[in-house]
C-alpha positions as CSV (number, residue, x, y, z in Angstrom):
1,M,152.0,91.3,122.7
2,T,148.8,90.0,121.7
3,R,145.5,92.6,122.3
4,D,144.3,90.3,124.9
5,Q,148.1,91.1,126.6
6,I,147.7,95.0,126.6
7,E,146.1,96.6,129.7
8,E,142.4,98.3,129.5
9,R,144.0,101.7,130.2
10,Y,145.7,101.4,126.9
11,K,142.6,100.0,124.8
12,W,139.9,102.3,123.2
13,K,136.2,102.0,124.6
14,L,134.0,101.5,121.8
15,E,131.3,100.0,124.2
16,D,130.7,104.0,124.9
17,I,129.1,103.6,120.8
18,F,127.5,100.2,121.5
19,P,127.7,98.5,124.8
20,D,127.6,95.0,122.6
21,D,127.5,93.4,119.4
22,E,123.8,92.6,120.1
23,E,122.7,96.5,120.2
24,W,125.0,97.0,116.9
25,E,122.3,94.2,115.6
26,R,119.6,96.2,116.7
27,E,120.3,99.6,115.8
28,Y,121.1,97.6,112.1
29,R,117.8,96.4,112.4
30,E,116.1,99.3,112.6
31,T,117.7,101.2,110.3
32,E,117.0,98.9,107.9
33,A,113.5,99.2,108.4
34,M,113.8,103.3,108.1
35,I,114.3,102.4,103.9
36,P,110.7,102.4,102.8
37,D,109.5,105.2,105.0
38,L,112.4,107.5,103.6
39,A,111.5,106.0,100.1
40,A,108.4,107.3,100.4
41,L,109.2,110.9,101.7
42,K,109.9,111.3,97.6
43,D,106.3,112.4,97.4
44,S,105.8,114.9,99.8
45,I,109.4,116.3,101.1
46,A,109.1,119.6,98.7
47,T,105.8,120.1,99.3
48,G,105.6,122.6,101.9
49,A,108.2,124.1,105.0
50,S,107.1,121.8,107.7
51,E,107.0,118.5,105.3
52,L,110.4,119.4,104.4
53,Y,111.2,120.0,108.1
54,E,109.9,116.4,109.0
55,G,111.7,114.8,106.2
56,L,114.8,116.2,106.7
57,K,115.0,115.0,110.3
58,K,114.0,111.4,109.4
59,I,116.7,111.1,106.6
60,E,119.0,112.8,109.4
61,K,118.1,110.4,111.8
62,A,118.8,107.4,109.1
63,N,122.4,108.9,108.4
64,F,123.4,109.2,112.2
65,H,122.2,105.6,113.1
66,M,124.4,104.9,109.5
67,E,127.3,106.2,111.1
68,R,127.0,104.6,114.0
69,L,127.3,100.9,112.4
70,I,130.0,101.8,110.1
71,V,132.4,103.8,112.9
72,Y,131.8,101.1,115.5
73,S,132.2,98.1,113.3
74,S,135.0,99.6,111.1
75,M,137.0,100.7,114.6
76,R,136.0,96.5,115.6
77,K,137.7,95.5,112.2
78,D,140.6,97.9,112.7
79,E,141.6,96.5,116.7
80,D,142.6,93.2,114.5
81,G,141.9,93.3,111.1
82,K,141.9,89.1,111.0
83,V,138.7,88.8,113.1
84,S,135.7,87.6,110.1
85,K,132.8,88.3,112.1
86,Y,133.8,92.0,112.3
87,Q,135.1,92.2,108.5
88,A,131.4,90.6,108.3
89,Q,129.9,93.5,110.1
90,T,131.9,96.0,108.5
91,S,130.8,94.7,105.2
92,R,127.0,94.7,105.8
93,A,127.3,98.0,107.1
94,Q,129.1,99.4,104.0
95,S,126.2,97.7,102.1
96,L,123.4,99.3,103.9
97,A,124.7,102.4,103.5
98,V,124.9,101.6,99.6
99,R,121.2,101.1,99.7
100,L,120.7,103.8,101.7
101,G,122.5,106.4,99.7
102,S,120.6,104.7,96.5
103,T,117.3,105.5,98.2
104,L,117.6,109.0,98.9
105,A,119.3,109.4,95.6
106,Y,116.5,111.3,94.8
107,L,116.4,114.2,97.4
108,D,119.3,116.8,96.1
109,P,117.7,116.7,92.4
110,L,113.9,117.2,94.1
111,L,115.4,120.1,96.0
112,L,116.7,121.4,93.3
113,E,113.8,121.7,91.5
114,I,112.1,123.8,94.1
115,P,111.4,127.7,92.8
116,E,114.2,129.7,94.1
117,E,111.7,131.9,95.6
118,T,110.1,129.3,97.9
119,M,113.4,127.9,98.6
120,K,114.6,131.1,100.2
121,K,111.2,131.1,102.3
122,Y,112.5,127.8,103.4
123,I,115.9,129.1,104.3
124,E,114.1,132.0,106.5
125,D,112.0,130.3,108.0
126,P,112.1,129.5,111.7
127,Q,111.5,125.8,111.5
128,L,114.4,125.2,109.4
129,K,116.9,127.2,111.1
130,E,119.2,124.1,111.5
131,F,118.8,122.8,107.9
132,S,119.1,126.7,106.4
133,F,123.0,126.6,105.8
134,E,122.7,123.2,103.4
135,L,119.5,124.5,101.5
136,S,121.4,127.5,100.8
137,K,124.3,125.9,99.4
138,I,121.7,123.7,97.4
139,L,120.1,126.9,95.7
140,R,123.8,128.0,95.3
141,K,124.2,124.9,92.6
142,K,121.1,126.3,90.8
143,E,122.9,128.2,88.2
144,H,125.5,125.3,87.5
145,I,122.1,122.8,86.9
146,L,120.9,121.4,83.7
147,S,117.6,120.6,82.3
148,E,116.5,117.2,83.1
149,K,117.2,115.7,79.9
150,E,120.7,116.9,80.1
151,E,121.2,116.2,83.5
152,R,120.2,112.4,82.9
153,I,123.2,112.6,80.4
154,L,125.6,113.5,82.8
155,A,124.1,111.1,85.3
156,G,125.4,108.3,82.3
157,V,128.5,110.3,81.9
158,G,129.6,109.5,85.3
159,E,129.5,105.8,84.9
160,F,133.0,106.0,82.9
161,A,133.9,109.1,84.5
162,D,136.2,108.0,87.0
163,G,138.0,105.1,84.8
164,P,140.9,107.5,85.2
165,Q,141.2,107.1,88.8
166,E,140.3,103.7,89.1
167,I,142.8,102.6,86.4
168,F,145.6,104.2,87.7
169,G,144.6,103.1,91.2
170,M,144.7,99.4,90.0
171,L,148.0,99.9,88.4
172,N,149.5,102.1,90.8
173,N,148.6,99.4,93.6
174,A,148.4,96.4,92.2
175,D,149.7,95.8,88.6
176,M,153.3,97.9,89.4
177,D,156.1,95.8,90.9
178,F,159.0,97.7,91.9
179,G,161.1,94.5,92.2
180,T,163.9,94.3,94.4
181,I,167.2,96.0,95.2
182,H,170.7,94.7,95.6
183,H,172.5,96.2,97.9
184,N,175.4,95.1,100.5
185,G,174.6,91.4,99.4
186,E,171.2,91.6,100.2
187,E,167.8,91.5,98.1
188,L,165.6,94.2,99.6
189,P,162.0,94.3,98.2
190,L,160.7,97.6,96.9
191,S,157.0,98.8,97.4
192,H,155.5,102.2,98.3
193,A,156.0,101.6,101.7
194,S,159.4,100.8,102.2
195,Y,160.7,103.1,99.4
196,F,159.8,106.1,101.6
197,E,162.0,104.1,104.6
198,Y,165.0,103.5,102.2
199,L,164.8,107.4,101.3
200,S,165.1,108.3,105.2
201,S,168.1,105.8,105.5
202,G,171.0,107.2,106.4
203,D,173.1,105.2,103.6
204,R,173.5,107.4,100.5
205,E,173.6,104.6,98.0
206,L,170.6,103.0,99.0
207,R,169.1,105.9,98.9
208,K,170.0,106.5,95.2
209,K,169.3,102.8,94.1
210,A,165.5,103.0,96.0
211,F,164.9,106.2,94.2
212,Q,166.0,105.5,90.3
213,Q,164.4,102.2,90.9
214,Y,161.2,103.1,92.4
215,Y,161.2,105.8,89.0
216,D,162.7,103.3,86.6
217,T,158.9,101.3,87.4
218,Y,157.2,104.5,86.8
219,R,159.1,105.6,83.4
220,K,158.2,102.0,82.0
221,N,154.6,102.7,82.7
222,I,154.4,106.2,81.7
223,H,152.4,106.7,78.7
224,T,149.8,104.8,79.8
225,I,149.8,107.1,83.1
226,A,149.7,110.2,80.9
227,A,147.1,108.9,79.0
228,T,145.0,108.3,82.0
229,Y,146.3,111.1,83.6
230,S,145.6,113.5,80.5
231,N,141.8,112.0,80.1
232,S,141.7,112.8,83.9
233,V,142.2,116.2,83.2
234,K,140.2,116.4,80.3
235,K,137.2,114.9,82.5
236,D,137.5,117.4,84.9
237,V,137.3,120.2,81.9
238,F,134.4,118.9,80.6
239,Y,132.2,119.0,83.9
240,A,133.0,122.6,84.6
241,R,132.7,123.8,81.2
242,A,128.5,121.7,81.1
243,R,128.0,123.0,83.8
244,G,128.5,126.7,83.0
245,Y,132.1,127.4,85.0
246,E,134.9,129.5,83.7
247,S,137.4,126.6,84.3
248,A,137.9,123.4,86.3
249,M,139.6,125.3,89.0
250,E,136.3,127.5,89.4
251,A,134.6,124.5,89.7
252,A,136.5,122.6,92.4
253,L,136.7,125.7,94.6
254,F,132.8,126.5,93.9
255,E,132.1,124.1,96.9
256,D,133.5,125.2,99.6
257,D,133.2,128.9,98.0
258,V,136.8,129.8,98.0
259,P,137.7,132.7,95.9
260,L,139.9,131.4,93.0
261,S,142.0,134.5,94.6
262,V,143.1,132.2,97.2
263,Y,144.6,129.5,94.9
264,H,146.6,132.3,92.9
265,D,148.0,134.1,96.1
266,L,149.1,131.2,97.4
267,I,151.4,130.5,94.6
268,D,152.9,133.8,94.3
269,N,153.2,134.2,98.1
270,V,155.3,130.7,98.0
271,H,157.6,132.0,95.0
272,N,158.2,135.4,96.6
273,N,159.1,133.1,99.5
274,L,161.4,130.5,98.1
275,D,164.7,132.0,98.4
276,T,164.2,130.0,102.1
277,M,163.8,127.2,100.6
278,H,166.5,127.6,98.8
279,E,168.5,128.2,101.6
280,Y,167.0,125.3,103.7
281,M,168.9,123.1,100.9
282,D,172.0,124.9,100.8
283,L,172.3,123.9,104.6
284,R,171.2,120.4,103.6
285,K,173.9,120.2,101.3
286,K,176.8,121.2,103.7
287,V,175.4,119.1,106.4
288,L,175.3,115.8,104.3
289,A,178.6,117.0,103.7
290,A,177.6,116.2,99.8
291,D,179.5,117.4,96.9
292,D,176.0,117.1,95.1
293,M,173.0,117.2,96.4
294,Q,169.7,115.4,94.6
295,M,166.5,114.4,95.4
296,Y,166.8,111.4,97.1
297,D,168.9,113.0,99.8
298,I,166.0,115.2,100.8
299,Y,165.0,112.9,103.6
300,A,168.1,112.2,104.3
301,P,168.7,112.5,108.6
302,L,170.5,115.2,109.4
303,M,170.8,113.8,112.9
304,D,170.4,110.9,114.7
305,T,167.7,111.2,116.7
306,A,167.6,107.1,118.1
307,E,168.8,107.9,121.8
308,Y,165.5,109.6,122.1
309,K,162.4,107.3,123.9
310,Y,159.2,108.5,125.2
311,S,156.7,106.1,126.6
312,F,153.2,106.9,126.0
313,E,152.7,108.5,129.7
314,Q,156.1,111.0,129.2
315,A,153.9,111.9,125.0
316,R,151.0,112.2,127.2
317,D,152.7,114.4,129.9
318,M,154.8,116.3,126.8
319,V,151.2,117.1,124.8
320,L,149.3,118.7,128.4
321,S,152.3,120.4,128.4
322,A,152.2,122.2,125.6
323,L,148.6,123.0,124.8
324,P,147.5,125.2,128.2
325,I,147.6,127.9,125.9
326,L,144.3,127.2,124.9
327,G,142.1,126.9,127.8
328,D,141.8,125.1,131.2
329,D,138.6,123.2,130.1
330,Y,140.7,122.0,126.9
331,I,143.0,120.7,128.9
332,E,140.4,118.7,131.2
333,I,138.9,117.7,128.3
334,L,142.7,116.6,126.7
335,K,143.1,114.6,130.4
336,T,139.6,112.9,130.3
337,A,140.5,111.2,126.7
338,F,143.5,109.8,128.5
339,T,141.4,108.5,131.5
340,D,138.6,107.7,129.7
341,R,140.0,105.3,127.2
342,W,139.4,107.4,124.1
343,I,142.9,106.2,122.7
344,D,144.0,102.9,121.3
345,V,147.7,102.8,122.4
346,Y,149.8,100.0,120.5
347,E,150.8,98.0,117.8
348,T,149.4,94.5,118.1
349,P,148.9,91.9,115.6
350,G,146.4,92.6,113.1
351,K,145.6,95.9,114.2
352,R,145.6,98.7,111.5
353,S,148.7,100.7,110.9
354,G,149.3,104.3,111.0
355,A,147.3,106.9,113.3
356,Y,143.7,108.4,112.6
357,S,140.8,110.0,114.7
358,W,137.1,109.5,114.2
359,G,134.1,108.9,115.9
360,V,130.6,109.6,115.8
361,Y,128.2,112.6,116.6
362,G,126.5,111.8,120.3
363,T,129.3,110.3,121.8
364,H,133.2,111.7,122.4
365,P,136.3,110.9,119.7
366,Y,138.3,108.5,119.2
367,V,142.1,108.0,118.6
368,L,144.0,105.2,116.7
369,L,147.9,104.9,117.3
370,N,150.8,102.5,116.7
371,H,152.7,103.8,119.6
372,R,156.6,103.2,118.9
373,N,158.3,105.0,121.7
374,D,160.0,107.6,119.8
375,L,159.8,111.3,119.4
376,D,157.6,111.4,116.3
377,S,155.0,109.0,118.1
378,V,154.8,112.3,120.4
379,F,153.9,114.4,117.8
380,T,151.3,112.2,116.3
381,L,149.5,112.4,119.5
382,A,149.5,115.7,119.7
383,H,148.3,115.7,115.8
384,E,145.6,113.2,116.2
385,L,144.0,114.9,119.7
386,G,143.6,118.1,117.7
387,H,141.5,116.4,115.3
388,S,139.3,115.0,118.5
389,M,139.5,118.2,120.2
390,H,138.2,119.7,116.7
391,T,135.3,116.8,116.8
392,Y,134.5,117.1,120.3
393,F,133.9,121.1,120.3
394,S,131.8,121.5,117.2
395,N,129.8,118.1,117.9
396,A,129.2,120.1,121.3
397,S,127.9,123.1,119.5
398,Q,126.7,122.3,116.4
399,P,123.3,120.2,115.6
400,Y,124.1,117.2,113.3
401,S,123.3,118.8,110.2
402,T,126.1,121.1,110.7
403,S,128.9,119.5,113.2
404,G,130.9,118.2,109.9
405,Y,133.8,120.5,109.1
406,V,135.1,120.5,105.3
407,I,138.6,119.3,104.4
408,F,140.0,123.0,103.9
409,V,139.7,123.2,108.0
410,A,140.3,120.1,108.5
411,E,144.0,119.6,109.4
412,V,144.4,123.0,110.9
413,A,143.3,122.2,114.9
414,S,145.7,119.4,114.7
415,T,148.5,121.4,113.1
416,V,147.8,123.8,115.7
417,N,148.8,121.4,118.6
418,E,152.2,120.1,116.5
419,I,153.4,123.5,116.3
420,L,152.3,124.1,120.4
421,L,154.1,121.0,121.0
422,T,157.2,121.8,118.8
423,K,157.7,125.6,120.5
424,Y,157.0,124.1,124.0
425,L,159.9,121.5,123.5
426,L,162.4,124.3,121.7
427,R,161.6,126.4,125.1
428,T,162.1,123.5,127.2
429,T,165.2,121.5,126.4
430,E,168.3,122.0,126.8
431,D,169.5,119.3,125.1
432,K,171.0,120.9,121.4
433,E,170.9,117.7,119.6
434,L,167.4,117.6,120.6
435,K,166.5,121.1,119.7
436,K,167.9,120.2,116.2
437,Y,165.9,117.4,115.8
438,V,163.0,119.6,116.5
439,L,163.7,122.3,114.4
440,N,164.3,120.2,111.7
441,H,161.5,118.4,112.0
442,Y,159.3,121.6,112.3
443,I,161.1,123.0,109.0
444,D,160.1,119.7,107.1
445,Q,156.6,120.2,107.9
446,F,156.9,124.1,105.8
447,R,159.0,122.1,103.2
448,T,156.3,119.0,102.6
449,T,153.2,120.4,103.6
450,V,153.4,124.1,102.4
451,L,156.0,124.3,99.7
452,R,155.8,120.5,98.2
453,Q,151.6,120.7,97.9
454,T,151.9,124.5,96.7
455,M,153.9,123.1,93.7
456,F,151.8,120.1,93.1
457,A,149.0,122.6,93.2
458,E,150.4,124.4,90.5
459,F,151.1,121.6,88.5
460,E,147.3,120.9,88.3
461,M,146.9,124.2,87.7
462,M,149.3,124.4,84.6
463,S,148.3,121.1,83.3
464,H,144.7,122.0,83.7
465,E,145.3,125.4,82.0
466,E,146.9,123.3,78.9
467,I,143.8,121.2,78.1
468,E,141.2,124.4,78.8
469,K,144.0,126.4,75.9
470,G,143.3,122.9,73.4
471,N,146.7,121.5,74.1
472,A,147.7,118.1,74.9
473,L,149.3,116.8,77.7
474,T,152.1,114.5,76.6
475,V,154.6,112.8,78.3
476,D,157.2,115.2,77.7
477,S,155.4,118.4,78.2
478,M,154.6,117.0,81.5
479,N,158.1,115.7,82.4
480,E,159.1,118.9,81.2
481,M,156.3,120.6,83.6
482,Y,157.1,118.9,86.7
483,F,161.0,119.3,85.9
484,K,160.8,122.8,86.0
485,L,158.9,123.5,89.1
486,N,160.7,121.2,90.9
487,S,163.9,123.4,90.4
488,L,162.3,126.2,90.7
489,Y,160.9,125.1,94.3
490,H,164.0,123.3,95.3
491,G,166.5,125.9,94.1
492,K,170.5,125.8,92.7
493,A,172.0,123.4,95.5
494,M,169.6,120.8,93.8
495,G,171.5,118.6,91.1
496,D,169.9,117.9,87.9
497,D,169.2,114.4,88.1
498,R,166.1,114.5,85.6
499,T,164.5,110.9,87.0
500,I,162.4,113.5,89.3
501,S,160.3,114.6,86.2
502,Y,158.5,111.3,86.6
503,E,156.9,112.1,89.9
504,W,153.9,113.6,88.8
505,A,153.6,110.2,87.5
506,R,152.9,108.4,90.9
507,I,151.0,111.2,92.8
508,P,147.2,110.0,93.6
509,H,145.9,112.9,95.0
510,F,146.1,114.5,91.0
511,Y,142.8,112.3,90.6
512,N,140.9,114.4,92.6
513,A,142.0,118.0,91.3
514,F,142.5,121.1,93.1
515,Y,142.7,119.1,96.7
516,V,146.3,119.3,97.7
517,Y,146.4,122.9,98.2
518,K,144.1,122.8,101.2
519,Y,146.8,121.3,102.9
520,A,149.0,124.3,102.2
521,T,146.0,127.1,103.1
522,G,145.5,124.1,106.7
523,F,148.8,124.6,107.8
524,S,149.3,128.5,106.9
525,C,146.1,128.9,109.1
526,A,147.8,127.2,112.0
527,S,150.9,128.5,111.8
528,A,149.2,131.9,111.8
529,I,147.1,130.8,114.7
530,V,149.5,130.0,117.2
531,S,151.2,133.5,116.2
532,K,148.3,135.2,117.2
533,L,147.4,133.3,120.3
534,E,151.4,134.1,121.6
535,S,150.8,137.7,120.8
536,D,147.2,138.6,121.6
537,P,145.2,137.1,124.6
538,S,141.9,137.6,122.7
539,M,142.5,134.6,120.1
540,K,142.0,132.1,122.8
541,E,138.6,132.8,122.3
542,R,138.7,133.4,118.6
543,Y,139.7,130.1,117.8
544,R,137.6,128.8,120.3
545,R,134.8,130.0,117.7
546,F,136.9,128.8,115.4
547,L,137.1,125.1,117.0
548,C,133.0,124.9,117.6
549,A,132.0,126.3,114.5
550,G,132.1,122.4,113.0
551,G,130.4,123.0,109.0
552,S,127.7,126.1,109.9
553,K,129.5,128.2,107.1
554,F,131.6,128.4,104.5
555,P,135.3,127.9,105.5
556,I,136.6,131.3,104.3
557,D,133.7,132.6,106.6
558,I,135.0,130.5,109.5
559,L,138.5,131.3,109.8
560,G,137.6,135.2,109.0
561,D,135.5,134.2,112.4
562,A,138.7,133.7,114.0
563,S,140.3,136.7,112.5
564,I,142.2,134.6,110.0
565,N,142.4,135.7,106.3
566,V,144.2,133.3,104.1
567,G,146.1,135.1,102.5
568,E,147.8,137.0,105.7
569,A,147.8,133.4,106.7
570,V,150.3,132.6,104.4
571,D,152.4,135.4,104.7
572,L,152.8,134.9,108.6
573,C,153.5,130.9,107.5
574,M,156.4,132.3,105.6
575,K,158.2,134.4,108.1
576,E,157.8,131.4,110.4
577,F,159.2,129.3,108.0
578,R,162.5,132.4,107.9
579,R,162.7,132.5,111.8
580,A,162.6,128.9,112.3
581,L,165.6,128.0,109.5
582,E,167.7,131.0,110.8
583,E,167.1,129.3,114.5
584,F,168.4,126.1,113.1
585,K,171.4,127.9,111.0
586,T,172.9,128.9,114.8
587,L,173.2,125.5,115.9
588,V,174.5,123.2,112.9
């Protein structure tokens, strides 16, 4: 079905951002015309509180318009990537953003030159209240800023510091050829996307062939990848030491003011609850009736859900029925999302795959879907609307400067919605097979989002510690490190096929160090929020404060205002993982 054959009610209404493309062009010209004035601010913006306020407001206005231009053009292109008009519009917006960024490159260095006492006065100045948190973050950085000469050297290093990530990206996405799988007389193409499709197949022989051939491709390139990743870790350690941090981990967590104890406690808590993961692996082996279980069996379906079909209207009603605990006004806003065309529903030729929530300040958020009438699509709808509602409340409650929330909390609201949908389905269905599927889906979220990401986080920690100790990262040492971690996390039920030793080599997140742990903490905090919502009526208001906070504080403080302690949240999450597994065991 082509896009023009889709009913309007199933297509998002981007006219709420720009009524037409001519208005986009007008705003493009206006934004472009701001650049000379923004460049001229360099001479005055740091000379006094009033000058700083006026300058920051002008910069904010330019950034706001720039965001509108990028979001609108990108979302138009996502409707159909083959439309050259919107390809060009998106490219122009991105080029203008680069020009704007280059023009404003002076800002942070200039603000960092402001004497500490003066900056403290600015932070306390009522006129600058909406910028006080951002200014306080700049003040925090001062102890890690070097002399002008040293900063120029580091800036020069930055020209090639991202080399390892770029090289891996080109190798992984462009140069590596995974070939085809010979299976049942067919030649099946193997790629990043099809690999996971095959791994989710009920055909074990297909899973095994895909697994072995996929990682054999990485094995053939392993020395290049090992050198690339090793140099990425060395880069992280170099920057951390140059700026006076105790470790690369401390440098990475500094931006969000996250204590190192959060990272270590996450790993320790998960280690203390690995028996639940091991029991789940035992159960999978039993249900699959496998003499042995290997890593290529971990995504194998435990039950058939092909018969469960849900139209978009049914998915809408299920989501609305699952979330009343979040408040009547929350539900009414969600209803508006459906009636006022915030959502682009169906797959059409040229449309971007997957799903996301996006938008701009001053306009409601949007959701892109490719609804397939299956249960996963229902969960996707709940998930993306969680992001949208987080954005909606943050934008409604915060000035532009603090409306954006950071990655550390970005997956909390979306996961809260998914868990509430899970619990609603478990409460209301009498269908044993459906209940089994929902529980298995839920348990796999703990496995993939908490335990697997924690295992990745532990590998990152260990690899950086090796370089910080002066040791080398080699193919053999990283393979052995990863295999031992994988064995520890999956337990004795998992077979000893060492092919999985190469998995570290395919994880792109490792080139953005100490990032993946946020998935585990985010899911844990969401699990804790749902637990408290179910047991404490006052939690609804505290959760609302979380949704409204945007980026007005550091994430640990925002969670604290909602009575969520990350360490406690991980503990509650592990208890819920155990509870879900025990319920699942009664059904299989």
